[in-house]
N, C-alpha and C positions, 0 to 999 in steps of 0.2 A: 110460922117459922119455928123450927125446933130450937132448944137451948143451944145446941152445938153450932147453930148458924147465926147466933147473935155475937156481935163483936164485943171483945173486952174493952175496957176504957183505954183511952190514948191510942197508941199505934198497934195495940194487940189485935190479933185475929183468932178465930176459933180453930180447933184442930181440923174440923171438916173443911174450912176454908184453906188452911195450910195444905191439906191433902190435895185439894183441887189445883192449887197453885204449883205444887211440887210435882204433880202427876204420879204420885204413889199413894198407896192405901194408908189410912190413918194408923193401922196397926204397925206398918213398916216405919212410919214416922216416929211412933212411940218407941219402937225398938232402937232406931238410930239415935234418938235422944238419950235413951238409957245407956247405950253403948258409947256415948260421948262423941258421936259423929256430927250431930247437929247441936250447937249450943242453944239451950232453951233456959231462960231465966225463970226459975220457980214454976215451970210448967206453962209459961206464958209464951205463946207463939206469935211471931211477927212476920211481916212479909220478907224481911231480911233472912230470918231463919228458914222460911219456906223456900226462898230462892236458893239458899245454900243446899237444902235438901234436894232440889232439882239438879244442881251440879253434881251432888253425890250420886244420884241415880244415873247420870250420864257416865260417871267414872266407873260405877259398878258394871254398866253395860260394856265398857271398854276393857274389863277384866282386872281392874285394880282391886287389891285385897282390902279387906276391912281395916287391917292394921295400918296399911299405907295411907288410907283415907283418913283414919283417926289421927295419925301423926300430922298430916297436912291441915286438918281441921283445927287441931289444938294450937298449931302455930299461926293460924289466921290466914293461911294461903288460899283458902277456899271462900274467903269473905266476898260475897257478891253484892252486899250492901242494899240500901234502900233504893238503889238505882232501879230495882224491880218496880217500884211505884212510878218512876219517871218514864220508863221505857215499856210500859204495858202495851201489848199488841192486842187489838180487838179481835174477837172471834170471827173466823171466815163465815160469810153469809151468802156470797154471790157465786154462782157457777160462772164458767167462762161465757157460756151462752147468755146468761142474764147480764153480765158485765158488758158484753158486746152489744146487747140491745139497749142498754142504758147509755153507752158512750158512743155508739156508732162505729166502733172499731171491730175489725174481724177478730174472731177468737184466736186465730193463729198469730195475728199481730200482737194481741194482748200477751200471749205466751212469750213471744219474742221480746217484747218490751220488758216484761217482768224478769225474764232471764238476764237481759242486759243490765237491768237495775240491780241485779244481785239478789232479788227477792222473788224467785220463781213461784208459781202457783203451788200452794201447799199440797201435801199428799191427799188431803180430802177434796182436792179439786175446787177449792173455794177461795175467793178474794174477800178481804175485810174492807171496812169503810175507808181506811187509809189507802189501800190498794186502789179502790174505786176512784177516789179523789185524784190520785196520780194518773190513772188512765184517762179520766175526764180532761185533765190538764193537757196530756199528750194529744188527745183528740182535738182540743181547741187549737193547739199549735199547728197541727196538720191541716185543720179546716181553714186556717188563715192563709194557706198557700205555701207553707214551708215544705220543701221537697222531702219525701220520706227518706231517701238515701242519705241526705245530709243530717236529718233529724236523728236517725239511728246512730250515726257517728257521734253526734253531740251527746246523746244519752250515754253511749259507751264512755266518752271522755268524762262526763259528769260522774258516772259511777266509779271509774278508776280513780278520779281525783278525791272524791268523798271517801272512798274506801281507804285510800292512803292517809287522808286526814284523820279518819276515825282510828286507824291503826296507830298513828302517831300519838293521838290523845290517850288511848288506852295504855300504850307502852310508857309514855312519860308519866301518866298517872300512877302506873305501877312502880316505876323507878323512884319517883319523888314523893309519893304519898303512901302507897301500900307497903313498900319495903321498909321505910323508916318506922311505920307503926308496928310492923312485925318485930323489928329490931328492938323497939322499946317494950316488947312483950305486952302490948295492949290486948285485953281480952277480945276474942274473935268477934263477938257481937258488937262491941264498941268500935272495932275496925270497920265492920259492915256499916254501922250507922254513920261513922265519920266519912267514909268513902261516898255513901249515898248523899250526905249533906253537901259535900264538895261538888259532886256531879250536878246536884240541883242548882248550885251557885254558878256553875260553868255554863249550863245550857242557855240561860237567858242572854248570855254575852255572845255565844257562838253565832247565832243567827244574824243579829245586826252587824257584827263584825265582818262576817262573810259577805253580806249584802253590800256593805260599804266598800270592801276591797273589790268585789266583782264589778260594781258600778264604775269605780275608778279605772280598772283595767279595761273594761268595755269601752269607756269613752276614749281611752288612749288608743286602742287598736282600731276603733272606728275612724279616728282621725288619721291614723297611719294608712288605713285602706283608702280613705278619701283622697289623700295626697299622692296615692299611687306607690306606696312603699312596698306593697305586695301585689305584683302584677301577675295575674293568673295566665297560664298558657292555655288558651281556649282550645287548642288542638286536642287536648285530652278529654274535653267535656263529653264528647260523644261516647267515650268508653267508660264514663263514670269515674274518671281519674282526675282529680283536681291537682294540677301541677303548678308549682310556684317557682319563680326565680329567686334564689337565695344564696347567701354565703354560709357555708357550713364550717363549723369550727369544733375541733375536739381538743381538750386540754386534759393531761393526766400527769401523774408524778412518776418520774423515772426511778426504777429500782424499788418500787413500793413494796413488792412482795418480800424482798430481802430486808428492807427496813422493818417490816412487821415481824419477821423472824428474829431480828436482832433486838428490837425495842419492846416487843410485846403488843398485844391487841389493843390495850387501852391507850397507849401512847400513839399508836397508829391511828386509832379512831379520833383522838384529839387533833392530830395533824390534818386528817381529812376534813374535819369540821372547820378548822381554821382556813384551810384551802378553799373549800366551797363558800364559806362566808365571805372571803376576800373576793372571789369571783363575783358573787352576787352584789357586793357593795360597790364594785368598781365598773361593772359593765355599762356601756353607753345605753341611753334610755331606749333606743330602738331595738336593742338586742334582747333575746329571750333564752333562758335556760330551758331546753327541751326535756332533759333528763340527766340524772346522775347515776352512775353504776360504779360502786366502790369509789376508787380514787379518780374516776374519769367523769368529765362533764362535757355534755354536748350543748353547744350554743349555736343559735342561728341569728342572722341579721340581714335585712334588706340592703344595708350599707356596707359594702366590702372594705372601703377605706377606713371608716371609723372603727370597725371591728378589728382590722389588722393593726391599726395604731394602738388600740386597747391591748391587744395581745403582746405587742412589743413592750408597752408600758407595764403590763401586769408582770411579766417576767423580771423586769427591773425592780418591781415593788416587792414581790414575794421572794424573799431571800432565804427561806428555810430549806433544809435538806430533808428528803430528796428533792431535787429541783423539778419544777414543772416543765413541760414541753408542750408545744402547740402545733397543730396541723390545720391548714385552711385551704378551702377550695370553693370556687364560685361556680354555680351551675343551676340545674333545675331538678326538682324531686316531686314525687307524689306526696301530697298532704293527706293523711288519713288518721282519724282518731287522735288528733293532736300531735302526731309524730310525722317524721319525714322519711321517705323510703326511696331507694333507687341507686343507680350506679354512681352518681355524683356524691351521694352521702357516703357510700362505701369507699370511694376514692379518698375523701377527706379523712376517713378513719384509718386508711392505709398510710396516708401521709404522716400522721402523728406518730405512727409506730416506727417510722424511719428517722424521726427527729431525735437529736441528742438533748440532754437536759440543758435548759436555758436557751433553746432554739425555737424560733418561729419558722416553720417550714411551710411553704406555699406552692401552689401550682401556677402554670402559665396563665390559666384562665383567671386566677385571682389577681395576678400582676396586671393583666389587661384591664380588669374591672376596677381595680383600686387606684391605679395611677401612681405617680411618684412625687406628688407635691410635698409630702411630709415623710415619705418612706424611701428606703433604698433596698433594692433587691439584688442580692449576689447569687449568681447562678452557680449551682453545684453539678450541673449536667443532667443527663437523662438517667433515670433510675427505673429498674424493673420492680414493680409492685405486685404482690401476690394477688391473683384474680384478674389482672389486667394484661392482655396479650402484648400490648405495645409499651415501650418505655415511656415514662412520664418526665417531662422537664420540671425540675424542682428548684426553688430559690429559698435562700435564707432572708427573711425580712428584718430590717433594722431601721432605726430612726435615721432620717436624712441628716440629722445633726451629728451623728456619730462619725 
């Protein structure tokens, strides 16, 4: 091994190693260090500085000027941290064909799974050891008898959920760790080291916590399924469409766009967070938030009466302005990739758009399914809703005690 390939003491690495990690020549690294683009302490290269050099290489490829990159580097905005040590990716070793032979999966299916997972086969057409382990796990699941069409949906849901989780982690890390360090004018390499250390502390917690939450939710929904709270419409099975009978609920804030214009983005964001937090904290146990889009929340539940009672109580509880409004409909929908699709979902969405602030507006189907033990439904007549050729009978739901 040449002198350039021997590590310095501690966390230091050689210039040759830094060059390999950064993907640029040693002479380019030296020039960037001399120009102040890459912070190097007394000529001592580290994985953190090499990782930052790799980011700079990408920025240069995208057309950023040296001056712009230097300003960002000096301010600590490019600090990539010792996370490079934590998230190292093994080199690709296996072709699709080799991976197919080792796992028993077709090469085309491997391509599809890798794309769904968000980690398509690299440009050199090779999978690494981590990729191969993931494909072996997929092969084991399919070999156990789990249907391919269902498994592909699960993989897509997993990928979407983890992608959202990782995005939230990085954004919150940036807002509450990276930005304060830059404001304190901490030297760039110290920022990189600090961010890497915190990432290292976070990782050991994330896996067990996710496993804990997944197991709890899995037990809960298995129980829900066993007692028949999600009854599949078997008629759609032959077409590959899993239909479920469900109550669909949309909640949003009336006049939210105007509120944002008057109060500003930060105040509007605070309001949305309080709104969604209150929805999550008060929902009945069998109800689930499917998604949030801006100030709108989509909720589903197999129990029409309890969800409608919740909606009435929620509007009484959340007294901030702008006021929430709710639309509910009971029907059937196609369940795919963790979401619900179909005309009944669209109908519920149209219903909320006709509600006034502070109103819970529901359809005849919801009234029939929920009953009137603890609720009162006041008819407002038939209403023409966009996208539906026939008028829809709508009712305002209230507590029976009112």
